[in-house]
C-alpha positions in Angstrom: 104.6 52.4 103.0 101.4 54.4 103.4 99.7 56.1 100.5 99.9 59.9 100.4 96.8 61.9 101.1 95.0 63.4 98.2 95.5 67.1 97.7 93.3 69.2 100.1 93.9 72.9 100.1 94.8 74.3 103.4 95.8 78.0 102.6 94.2 80.4 100.2 96.4 82.8 98.1 95.0 85.6 96.0 97.6 86.0 93.1 97.5 88.7 90.5 98.4 87.3 87.2 98.7 88.9 83.7 96.0 88.3 81.1 98.5 86.5 78.8 98.7 83.6 81.5 94.8 83.4 81.7 94.9 83.2 77.9 97.6 80.5 77.8 95.5 78.5 80.4 92.4 78.8 78.2 94.3 77.8 75.0 95.8 74.7 76.6 92.7 73.7 78.4 93.9 74.1 81.9 92.6 76.1 84.8 94.6 78.8 86.1 94.5 77.1 89.5 95.7 73.9 88.3 98.5 75.4 86.2 99.7 77.3 89.4 99.5 74.3 91.7 101.5 72.3 89.2 104.3 74.9 88.9 104.5 75.1 92.7 104.6 71.4 92.9 107.4 71.1 90.4 109.4 73.8 92.5 109.0 71.6 95.3 110.1 68.5 93.4 106.7 67.1 93.4 103.9 66.3 90.9 100.3 65.3 90.9 99.6 61.7 89.9 96.5 60.6 88.2 94.6 60.3 91.5 95.5 64.1 92.4 98.0 62.9 95.0 101.3 64.7 95.2 104.1 62.2 94.6 108.1 62.8 94.0 109.0 63.8 90.7 111.4 60.9 90.3 108.5 58.4 90.5 107.3 60.0 87.1 110.2 58.3 85.3 109.5 54.6 86.7 
């Protein structure tokens, strides 16, 4: 089985977010970009592993 390719952005999307979202990201130490990528991945049933590769969520339990 081949390894998934590392994350490489292929599309750029400009999203307006409320200031509370930016404050929450700053308080947690996450960048807004990383937080939004993580949310989008979860909606797709994926997560980022330690090598910044997208993998299925069920592998997180193993």
